[in-house]
N, C-alpha and C positions, 0 to 999 in steps of 0.2 A: 670672470663671469662663469657661472655654472652651466654645464651642458647636460641635456637629457640623454646621456649615454651611459649604459651599464658599465660599471667599473671605473667611472671617471675618478681622477685623483682628488679633485676638489669640486665642491658644488653639489648639484642635484644629479641623481641617477635613478633610472627606472628599472625595477626588477620584474620581468614579464612572468615569472613563475608565481611569485606572491602577489603580483599586480600592485606593487607598492612603490611609492615615491620615497627616496631616501636621501639623506645628507651624508656626503662622503668627505672625509678629511684624510689626506695622504693615502688615498686608495682604500681606506677602511670605512665601513658603514657605521656611522655614529648615531643615527636616528632613522626610524622608518615610519612611514605613514600609509598603512594599507587602507584601501577604500572601505573595507569591512573587516572586523576582527576574525571572521571565519575563514576557513580554507576550502578550496575546491579540489576534490580528488577525482582522478580520471581512471576509468576501468575498461580494459579490453582483454578478453580471455584468449585472444589469438596473439597479440603483440605484447601484452603486459607480462609482468613478472612479480612474484610475491615479495622480492627483495627491493623493488622500486619504491620511491617515495610517493608516487602517484600524483605529483603536483603539476604534471603536464602530460599531453598525449604521448610525447616522445618518451616519457618515463612512467607510463601507465602501470597500474596494478593489474593483477591477473584475475581477481575474483571480487565480487561484491562483498563477500565476507571479510576480505582483507581490508577493504576501504572502510567498512563499518567499524572494525577494530581500531583503525587509525583515527577515524573521526571521533569516536568516543574518548580515546586517549587525549586528543588535542582539546576537545570541548571542556573537559574538566580542568584544563589549565587556564580556561578563560580566554583562549584564543590569542594569547599574548605572543607577538613575534619573537620575543626573547625566550620563549618556552619556560616561563616561570614554573615553579613546582607546586604552588598552591594559589588558590583564588576563591573568592566568594561568589563569583559569577560563572555559573555553569550553563548559561542560556545562550552562549554564542552559537550562531547557526552556521553549520557547514553545508556543503553541497557535494553530492556524489553523482558524477556523470557516467552513465553506463552505455557503452557502445553496443548496439545490436550486431550480432555476427551470425554465422551459420551454426554456432554451437551454443547450447543452453548453458547458463551459469550454474555452478554447483549450488545445491540447496543450502539455505542459511538457517541458523538457529538463533540469530540475534539481529535486532534492528536498532538503529541509532535514535537517540532523542535529539530534538531541536536540530533537525537536518532535513534537507531535501534530496530525494533520490530521483534522478531524471533519466529516463531511457531515451536514447537517441537511435533512430532507425525507422523501420517500418511500423505501420500501425499494429497495435498489440492485439487486435481482433483476428489477426492472421496467425500463421504458423511458420516455423523454421526460419529461412534465410532473412537476415536483417532485423529480426524481432528481438528486442532486449527482454529475455525471458529467464526466469529462475526456476530450477527444478528439472530433474532428469526427463529425457525423452522416453525412457523405457522402464526405469525402476519404479517399484511401488513405494514411493516415498513422498513426504510432504515437501512442497516447494519452500515453505517458510513456516517453521514451528518455533514460536518464541514463548518462553516462560517468564522472562523479566518484564517489568513494567516499562512501557514506552510512552513518552510524552513529546508533543510538538513535532511529530514526523509528518512530512509531506512526500507523497509518492506519485509520480507523474509518468504516464506512458510506459508502464512496466507490466510484464505478464508473469503470473505465478502459476506453475504447473503442479499437478499431483496425479498419483496413481491409485490403485485399488486400496480401499480402507484407510485413506490418508486425507490430508487437507491441503488445499492450495495455499491458504493463509490461515494459520492457527495462532491466536494470541491469547494471553491470559488477561492482562490489564492494559488498556490503551486509552490515552486521554489527549484531547486537543490536537487531533491529527486528521489528515485527509488523504484520500486516494482518488485521483482524477484521471479519467481516460486510462484506466488499468483493466486488465482482464484476469480472471481467475477460472482456470479451466483444466480439464483432463489433458494429459499429454497425448491422448489419441491412440496410445498403444494398447496392446491386448490386456493390459492390467485392469482396464475397465473403470467402473464408477468410483470416484473418490467418495468418502463418507460425507464430506461437505466441502463446498468451495471456500466459504468463509466461516470460521468458527471462533467464537468468543467464549472462553470457559469461565471467566470471572467477572470482568467489568469492562464496559465501554462508556466513555463520557466525552461528549463534544467531538465525535468522530464523524466525518463526512465521506460518503461514497457517491461520486458524481460521474455520470457518463461512463460507467463501468459495464463490462460484459462478464456475466457469470454463467458458465455452461461448458459446452464441449468445444474442442478445437475445430475439428472438421469431421470427426468420426462419429457415425451414428451409434446410438445405444451406449454411449460412454459418458453421459452427463452425470453430474454429482447426485448422490442420493438426496441431498438437501442443498439448496443454493446458499442460503444464509442461516446458520444455526447459532442462536443466541442463548447462552446459559449464564450461570452465575447470578449475581444480585443486581447489577447495574446495566442499564441501557438508556442513559439520559442525555438529553440535548443532542441527540444524533440525527443525522439527515442522510437518507438514501434517496437520491433523485436522478431521474433520467437514466436509469440503469435497465439492462436487459437481464432478467433472472430466469433461468430455466433449471430443470432437474426433475427428479421423481417427486420431490416436494419443493416448494419455492422458499418460503420463509417460515421458520419455527422459532417461537419465543417461549422459553421454559417458564414454568410456574414459579420458579425461584427468583425470577426477575421482578423484584418488588420496587425497585427504584427506576422508574421508567418515564419520568416526566420530560416534556419538551422534545420528544423524538417524533420523527415523521418519515413515512414512506410516501414519496410524492412523484407522480408522473412517470412511474416505472411500468415496463411490461413484465408481468410475472405469469408464466404459463408454459404451454407445450412448445417444444422445439422438435428435435428428432425423436424424443421420447415423450410419452404421455405423462402429464403431471396430475397427481391424485388430489392435491390440495395446494392452492396458491399461498394462502397465509393461515397458519395455525398459531394463534397468539393466546397462550395460556398464562400470560403474566398476571400475577396476583396483586393484592393490595389495591392501591390507587392506579388503575389502568389508564395510562395517559397517551400511549403511542397512537398517533393519528395516521390514518391511511386515506390519502386524498388524491383523486385524479389518476388512479392506476388502471391499467388495462389488464384484465385477468382472464386467463383461458385455461380451464382444467376440465378433465372428464368427470371429476367428482365435485369437491367443495371449492368455492372461490375464496370466501372470507369466513373464518371461524374465530371470532373474538370472544374470549371467555367472559369478559366483564365489559358492560356498557358498549356492546357491539355497535348499535346504531348510532350512538352519540359520537363516535370517533371514526366512523367510516363515511367519507364525504366525497360524493361525486365519482365513485369508481364504476367501471364498466366491465361487464362480462362480454364474451364474444357475441352473445345474443341479447344484450340489453344492459340495463342499469342495475347496479348492486347498491342497495342502501344500507344493509345491515348484514347480520350473519346469514350464511347460506343454509 
C-alpha cells in the first residue's frame, strides 16, 4: 500500500515544494499531479539569494526582479512539471510572494504576465519596516518602469516608490490586470515630487485599481505632480474605485486617448492632502468621450472637474468639499 511520504519507494508521495502528489516506483517519480500547473515563487531580500530556485521560503529568491524572470521563463513552458521546451499554452498562472522587510526591494523594469504578486507584511499605506515595497528609499528613480506589454497581472498589497522626476509605476501597454490595496508614493526623501504616481504611455485596457493609495509616504510637500497620468490612445474598460488620489494634480487624460469606452472613476477621493491640488480631473480625451466619473469626492483650490467633451453627461453624483458637482467646473 502506498504511503503519503516524500521519497517513498513505491506508491504515492507528496512533494511540499511543488505541492504535488506523485506516483513513485523504486524510489523514482514516474508521474506527478500538481494542484495547479503554475508555480509559487518566494522572495525575501534579507534571507534570499539570486541563485535559489525560490520554490520555498527556505530557498527564497533575493529580489522581485529575480522571481519575475523565473516566472516568465516557466510560464512560456506551459507550466509542465517536466519542463518541456515548447507549448501552445502560455496562460499558466504563477504566484510571487514578497516578504515585507526593513529594506526596499530594488526597482524593477519588467512585470510578469498571467501572474499574481502578493505582498506579505505591514499595510502598504505605511512606510519602512515590514512593508513590501519596490523602489529606492533615497534615489531619484522609478520604482517600476516597464516598456513591454503586460497581460493578466494581479498585484496585491504592494508599495511602489519613486523620487524626483520619476514614476512610481510606469507602463506602456497593460491589459486585463488589477492592483488591489497597493500604494504608489514618493519615497519621502529629499528628492521630492515624482512626475506621476501612475503613468500609462500607450494603452490600458481592462485594468482595475481598487482600494489604492496614491500620494506621499509621510513627508509633506513630496506628493506627485500628477496622481494618475494617462497618455497614449487607449484607456478602455478600466475601473478606478475607492482610491485616495492626491498630488499637485489628480487625474489627467491626454487628448490622444481616443479609445476610452467603458472606463469609470468611482467613489474615489481626489484632492488636497499635504499639498494643494490645482485640478482634480483634467480629461482632454478626444473622439467619443466615454470615461464616467461617478460618486467621487473632489477637493481642490482650483478646478474640480474639467471634462473636454460631454462634461455633464458623464459626471454623475460627484461632490466638492462645499457641494455637488454636476458638470465642468
